[in-house]
N, C-alpha and C positions, 0 to 999 in steps of 0.2 A: 389654516392651522397657526395659532399664535406661537411664535418663537420669540421669547423675551430677550432683547439685547442685554448684555451684561458686561459691566466693567471688568477689566482684567486686574483690578486692584488685588494685591495679595492680602488675604485675611490672616493666614498663618504662615510665617516664613519657615523655610527649611532650616535645619540645624546648620550652623555656619561652616562646620568642618566637613569637608568632603572625605570620602574613604581614601585612606592612604594606599600606596602600592601594596598588593598582597592582602588587602582586607576587603571584605564585603560588608554590607550595611543594610539595616532595615529601619525605615522611618515610618512610623505608624500614625494612623488617624489624622492625616493631613487634611485640613479644611481648605478646599481650593476654590470655592464658589461663594461669593457674598450672598447672603439671604437664603442659603440652602444648607441643610443638615448633612448633605452628602460628604463623604470622606474617601480617602484612598490611602492604602499602604504602599510604600515604594521599596522594592528590593533592589539594591544597587550591587552589581558584581564587583569583583576585584578591579581596582582602577588600573588600566593599562595605557599603553601609548596611544591607542586608537579609541575613539568613542564607541560605546556599547550600543547595540540595538535595543529597542524598547518594545515590550509586549504589554499592551493595555488590555486587561481582562475585566469584563463587566460581570460583576457578581449577580447570580441568578436569584435575586431577592425582590424584584419589582412586583411580581404577582403574588408572592408568598415566600415562606422560608426557603433559603437556598442552601448550598453546601456550607458546612460548618467552617468557620475561618481557620481553625487549627488544622483541619484536614486539608483545606485548600493550600495553606502555607507549606505544609510538609510534603504533600504529594504533587503539587502543581508548581508553586512559585519557586521553592528552593531548588528543585532540580534544574529549572531554566536559569536561575541565578548562577548556579555552579557551572552551567554550560557557557556562561558569558553574557547572558542577556539581563538587562534591567527589566523588572516586572512591576507593573502598577496594578494592584487589585482595587478596582473602583466599586464603591458601594453607593449607588445612586439612591435617591429617595424612593421608598416603597409606594405602592398605590394608595395605601392607607394614609401615608404622610402627605402626599400631594398627587393630584390627578395628572394623567397624561396631558401635555408632553413634558412634564417636569423631569422625569427620569432620563429621557433622551437628551434634554438640555444639560443635565448633569454630566452625561457621558461626553458630550461635545466640549463642555467646559473643562473637564479633566484633560482631554487631549490638548486643548489650547494651552492650558496651564503648564503641562509638561513640555510641550514644544517651545513655549516661551522661556523655559529655563534649561534647555538642552545643553548649552555650553557650560553652565554652572554645574550641572549634574553629570557631565561627561556622556551625554546621549547623542546618538547618531540620528539626525533628523531624516536621513535618507532611508533608515530602516525602522520604521514605526509600524507595528502590526496591531490591529484591533481584533479582539476576540471576545467571546462570551459564551456562557453555558445556559441552556434552558431559556428563561425569560431574559437573561443577560445576552443571549445570542440574538433574540428578537431586537433588543435595543441596539446592539452593535451593528446589525444589518441595517436597521432603520437610519442610523446616523451615517453609515457609509454610503447609503443609496439616496437619501434625501439631502441634497447639499445645503438646504436652508439651515439645518442645525449647526453645522460647523461655520457657515457663513456669518452667523450671528456673533461669532467670536473672532472674525477675521481670518478664518481658516477654511480649508477645502478638503473634500475627500481625496484630492490629488496628493495631499500631505501624507497619505497612508501608503506604505509599501504593499500592504495586502490586508485581507480580512479573512479570518477563519471563524465561522460561526458553528457552534456545537449543540446539536439536539434542540434546536429552536423551533418556534412556530412563526411562519413568515407571511401567512395569509389568514387574517382574522375573520373572514367570512364564515358563517355557520357551516356552509357546505364543505369547507376545506378542513375543518377541525375534526379531531379523531374520536371524540367521545362527547356524550351529553355533559359530563362533568367539566370538560375543557370548555365547551360552549358556554356553560353557565358562568364559569370563572371569567372568561373573556368579556362577556356581556356586563358582568359586574364591574370589571376594571375599566372598560373602554366605552360602555354605553351603546348608543345607537349605531346602526349600520354604516352611516356616512363617516363617522369618526373611526370606526373599526377599519374601514377601507383605507382611510387616510393614514392610519397607523400601521398598515400592512407593508412591510418592506418589499414584498413581491410587486406591489402596485407602483413602485418607484424604480423598477428595473430600467437600466439605461446602458448604452454601449460604452460610455466613458467612465464607468465605475471602476474602483480599484480591483486588482486581482482578487477573486473571491473563491474560497473553498468552503462548501457546506458539508459538515461532517455529522455523522451519527454512528452510534455503536451497532454492531451486528445484532445484539440483544437489547435494543434501546426501548424507551417508552413507546407506546402505540402512536403511530403516525410520524415519528421522528424521521425515519428514513424517507418516507414519502414526501415530507415537507422539504427535506434537503434536496431531493431530486427535483421537486417542483421549482424551487428557487433557482437552482442552477440552470434548468431547462428554460425558464422564463428569461433569465439574463442572456442566455445564448440566443434565444429567439429575438431579443432586442438588439442583437449585434455585438454582444460582449465577447471578446476573443479569449478570455481566460477565466471561465467560471465552471466549476466542476463539483459534483457531489462525490464524496469519498466515504467509505464505510470502514469502521474499525473492527476487525475480526476478533472474536473471542472476548469481547468486552461488553459491559452493559452501560446503562445511563450514567452511573457514577464511576465505575472502575476505569472507564476510558480516560478520566482526568488524572490517573496515577501515572505521572511521568518519571517516576523513579526507575522504571524499567526502560532501558535504552532501546528495547525492541518494540516498544509501544508505537504503532504507526502514527498516533496523534503527536507524540513527541517528535518523530521524524519530520512530519509535515510542518510543525511549528518551527523547528530549527531550519528547515529549508526556506520558509518564508522570511525568517530572520537572517538568512545567509550565514548561519553559524556552522552548518554541517553540509559540505558539498559532496560528501562521500555517497549520498543518495541522490545527487544531482540537485540542480536548482529547482525551485518550485515550478518554474516554467517547464522543466523536464518532466516533473511529476504530472503536470496538467496535460502536456503533450502526450504522455504515455496513456493517460486516461482517455483522451480523445481518440487516439489511434485504436485502442482495443475496444472501444465502445462500438465501432463499426469496422472491424479489421478486414483486410482483403482475404485472409485465410478463412475458410468456411467449411462447415460440416454439411452444407446443403446437399451435396451430391450423395452423401450416405442416405439422407432422408428420401431422395428421389431415385434411389437405385432400383426400386421394385422389390427389394428384399423386405419381407414383412417386418414392421417395426413393432416390437413387443414392449409392454409396460410391466415393470417389475417393482415390487416393494424395495425400498432402500434399507436393507437389514444392516446389522452392525458390521458384518464383514465387508459389505459394499462401502459403507461409510469410511471404514479404515482405508480401503483402497483409494477412494476418492480424495481423502484428506492427506495422503502421502505427499501431495504437492504443496499443501497449504499449512498443515498443522505444525506448530512449533513445540519443542519439548516443554512439558509441564503446562500446556495451555489447552483449552477445549478445542474440539474440532470446529473450525469456522463454518463448514458447509454441512448442513443436515437436511437434505431434501427428503420428502416423504416417499418419492418414487423416482425411477429413472426409465428412460427409453433406450432400447438397444436393438441391434440386428445381429444375426448369427454370423460370426467371423468366417467360419468355413464356407457358408453359403456365399458370402460376399467375395471371398477369394476365388472360389470356383467360377462365379459369374465374371469377375474381372479377367481372370486368366483365359477364359473362353473368348472374351472380346479381344484380348491381346494375342491370342494364339500361343499361350503359355501352357505348360503342363508340369507334372512331377509332384513329388510328395513334400518338397521343401518350400517353405514360405519365409520370405524375408520382409521384416517390418522396419521401416526407417522413418523416424518422426521428423518434424520440421526443424529440429536442432541437429539432425544428422545422427542421433543415437539409433542403435540398431539391435534387433532381435532376430534370431534364426530358429525356426522350429520345423519339426515334421508334422504335417497335417494329421497323419495317422495317430501320432502320440497325443495331439490336442483333443481329439474327438471325445474321449470319455469325460472330459472336464467342462464341456459346454462353453467354449470360448465365445465371448460377446464383444461387440464394438459398441460402447456406450456413446450415444449421440444426443441425449437430452436429459435434463434434470428438471423435474416438475414442469413448469411452463416455459423454461428456457431451452430453446432449440439450437442456439448458436453458442457452443461451449468454448469457442475461442475468445469470447468476451470475458471469460473467467480466467484471470491471469495473475500469477505470483510474480512479484518483482524482487530482485536481489542485486547484490553487487559483489565483486571481488576486490581485493586490495591491490592486485596486480593483474595486468592483462595476460601475462605469460609466466610460467614457472621458470623459464630458461632464458629470459631476457631481462635487462634492467627495467625497473618499474617506469611506466610512462606517466606523464604529469596528470592526465585526465582519465578518470575511471568512468566507464559507462554504467548507467543504470540498465540492468538486464531483465529479460522477461522469460518466464516459463508459462506458456499458455496451457490451459487444461485441454482444450480441443477434444476430439474424439479419443477414446482410450479403451484399453483392453481390460476386461474383467471376466473372471471365470465363474460359471454357475456353481461349481463345486471346487473345493480346494485342490489345486494341482500339486505335484511333488515340487520340491524346492528348485530343482534344476529347470523347471519350466516357468517359474515365476520370473517376470521381466526384471531387469535391473531397475533400480528405484524410479527414475524419471523416464526411462525409455518407452514405457507403455503409454505416455501422454503425448498430446499434440499430433494426432494422426490425421492425415488427409486421405482421400481415396487412393491417390497415387503412392501412398506410403507402403502399400502391400503388393508384393510381386511373388510369383511362383516359379520354381525351377526344377528341372530333372536332377541336376547335380547339386551336391552339398556345397553351399557357398563357403563353408569353413573347412573343406576337405584338406587343404595344405596343413592345417593344424592338427588333424586327426592322427597324423603320424608321429606327433610328439610323444616321447616316452612318458609313462605315468611316473609320478603324480603330476608332472608339469602340464599334461594335456587337460586333466580335470580342473587344475587350478586356473588356467587361462580361460577355458571355455565355460565351465559349469560353476565354479566357486566365485572367483573374482569377476568373471565375464569381461575381461579386459577389452574384448573385441566389440563390446557395446559402444565404446567410445573411440578406441584406437585400432590401428591395423598392426598385424604381425604376420610376417611372411607374405605380405602383399594382400591380405584379406582382412575384412573387418570394416569398421566405421571410421568416419572423420567428423567427430562431433564438434559443435561450435556453440557460441552463445548467440542469443537474439537480442539486439539492442531494443530496449523497451519503447523508445520514442517512435520507431518506424518499422520494427519487426525484421530488420536486416541482420544477416549473419555477420558477426564482427570478430575481432581478434581474440586469441585464446583457443584457436583451433587445436584439436588433439592431434599430435604428431604420431606417425608410426613409432612404436616403442623403440625400435632399433635406431631411430634418428635423434633421440634425445642425447645431448652431450653426455659423455660418460660421468662427469662429476655431478651433473643434475640427476642422472638416473640413480647414482649411488645415494645421493641425499634423499631422493624420493623413497627408496626402499628402506633405508636405515634411520632416517630422521623424519618420520611421518608427521609427528605432532608439530615439530618446528616448521617444516615446510608448509603444512596446512595453515598454521598461524600467519605465516608471511604472506600467503596469497589469499587468505580469507576463504578457505575451503574446508570441507569436512575431512576428517581423518579417515583414510582407508586402513582398517585394522589388518595388517599383514601378519603380525605376531611371528611365530616361528617359520612362516612361509616366506619371509622377506629374502632370505638367502637363496631359496629355490628360485624365486622370481628373478632376482638379480642375476644369478648364474645363467638362467635360461636366455635372457635378453642379451647378456654379454656374449654368449655363444652364437646367438643369431646375428650379432653385429659383425662377426668375422666369418660367418657361414658362407 
């Protein structure tokens, strides 16, 4: 593959004035490479005391028209600029302007150009991230994995903090491409098989490549998710320690690039790579989380092998609502929409397990992997057909499907600690009813998820008996309405819920205390300043309304009981 050496002579100098403190700046159409029509736009953030990280984005225009520049500026570059990153939008030559490898050379030249002026521009050489979308992702991956491109400019892939490629094609062999249209376009741009193989990033996988995240949207173009997975798997097979495929839920090929939404996972991953937002952990935490839950020690295998008949059911809208309680965000589409699910009868499984353990009785206690708890009477459950869901479509191991989150504080009642963990809520096996049960039997929001065979036990006596003597309406409030005992204890009964650290699945700080053990000032704030307390700890508001005084008085009475 010919990679033309190129002088680093500046063709068009940057404007002399650097952005002053408190100002951001856009420098447009910078010609950075002699003999090439390629240009870049540079978005510089407010000048601060420390150099800014740099994200180099390769425009998806090499194979054909890419994202409109105006949309890319407003939806992608400007939000990162406001977050503190410099952003370079690189427009390499298109295939019509110059054949391969001209565009890849343009990308390498742009990186070298910006690194060579890092001090002048206030850029942090230690935090340079290369990314691209569609055909731009292909070029970014190729430059990051084939060191010859950057070597031609005196640089190396080691100069990159990381690489995030979005919805690209990384293997140009006919067999790997998703459609006849794609195959025809690739052949038109790259020609024969030998050149296509040489231009395939996947063929240059190596263990010492930069940290690489291959991303695709949940509703992406055909083949995008498979291509991302194949690239990450090939790198890992080559010994790469930090390559993962991540999928952006609730987004499509274009909408995933809209970073104005601070909940967009793509935004979070890019900020993690740029080391601009540690609240979701470092990118190493993100990748360690992905590795752990890809093959977790927690498993639904024993449900499948229990001998209880496994039944296949269509995933109707009520089921999809239950499933997505764990993953759906307000105002966004449900990210998981399987066509069917596999389940076993909950009552049959409880009876089998209780016989093996020598247990009996009408009460069943369900405790998930986070320590959240539900208590039911088997006789009350029967009419509603309770099921334990253990598979979705072809996925038999539901612990692989995991939601990550974080709080702003580890505890509501201690001073904030300096490092916040990234936390995990695995789907695991979960409870779904064949027909709608009454509200008092519906599990508390997340308590129904993350079940193992040992999560279910049976007893003759009521585990919540000490609370049944509470006077009404306090009894109904604690047991049926708020279901405080799903997470906390009161009168010595109930749960002790915790968080699971995302990187290793271990229970970590933030354990739910017995309600009587919270310091009085903390308990008062919890009952009467719900919105403020929830904002401080990064949690959801529990709407107490006019029941706040009742709950407060109940726990205060129990404190001195």
